N, C-alpha and C positions, 0 to 999 in steps of 0.2 A: 504494500499500500504506499503510495507516495504522499508526501506532505509538502505543502507549498510554502513559499517565502515567509510567511507570517508577517507581512508588511515590511520586510526588509528589502532594501535595494541591492542590486548586484554588487555595488561598491562596498555596502556594509558587510555583506557576506564575505567578500574577498579581503577584508581588512587584515593586516598583518597580525599573526598570533605567535605567541612564544612556542618554542619547540616542545615544552612540556606543559600540559594543561591539567590543572587540579580543579575538580569540581566538588564543592562542599554539598553534601546530600541532605535533603529535607528529612529523610528517614534513613536509618542505617540499613545496610544490606549485608548479606553474607558473601564474602569473597575468600575463596580458598580456605574455607573453614573458619574464618574469623569475621566478627561483626566489624564493619568499617563505616566511618562517617564521611568519607571522601574517597574519590577515585582519582588516580593520576594516570593521564594518558600521554604516551610518548608520540613523537612525530611519526607519521606513516611513511612508508616507502613504497616503491613500485611493487615489491613482492607482496605487500599487504593488499594492494588493489588486485593483484593477480589471484591471491588466495580467497578474498572476500567479495570481489567485484567492486565497481565504483559506486559508492553509496549516495553520490550526489548527481542529480540529473539536471542539466541546464537546458531550459527551453527557450531558445532565442527567437522562436516563432511567435512568442507571446508579446504583447505590448502592455506594460513593460515586461522584459524577460523575467521568467520565473525559475526559481531554484526549488527542486523537489528532492525529497529523500526516498531512497529505496530502503524501507524500514528494516527488512530482514538483513540486507547487506550492511546497513549502518550498525545494527545490533551486533553482527559478527565482527565488524571493524572495531567497534568500541571494545568488545571483549578482548580482541587481539591486542589492541593498543594499550589497554589497562592490565594485561596479563591476568585476566580473570576468566572463569567460564561464562559462556553465554547466559546461563541461568542467573548470574549476578546482575547482568544488565537488564534482564527481564524483571528483576525485582525492584528496579529503580522507579521512583515516583515519576509520572509523566512529565512534569516540569523539569526534573533533573535530566531525564533522558533527552528532552528537547534542548535544554541548555548545553548539554555535552555535544549533541549533534550540531547545533548552530555554531558552536565554537570550533568544532572540527571541520566544519564545511569549507572553510577557507583553504584548507590543504588540498582540496579536490577541485577547485576552481581554476579554469585555464587562464592564462595571460592572453587577453584578446587584443 
């Protein structure tokens, strides 16, 4: 299921982000057997895209252009980047999931 820009412009989605992203969680989740209150995501690589698929879909045919998430691919990507099982990502509060996804989206945007 794809999710749209949520009111963000392409430029806002592409904003530079640090190489490590830490998301404080609204509700703790179980990660690798431990209860955690935050998740740390590393910068993705091409190998991560090959393994999980590209989780961000850019629709340049729309006006304004739209950014969508491939939710399953993004969940797999988040799990891989945070070094936790996908079940951890599935436990996340929806706002936390979206916060992480939007912050990671910039890594998957092309330079146009």
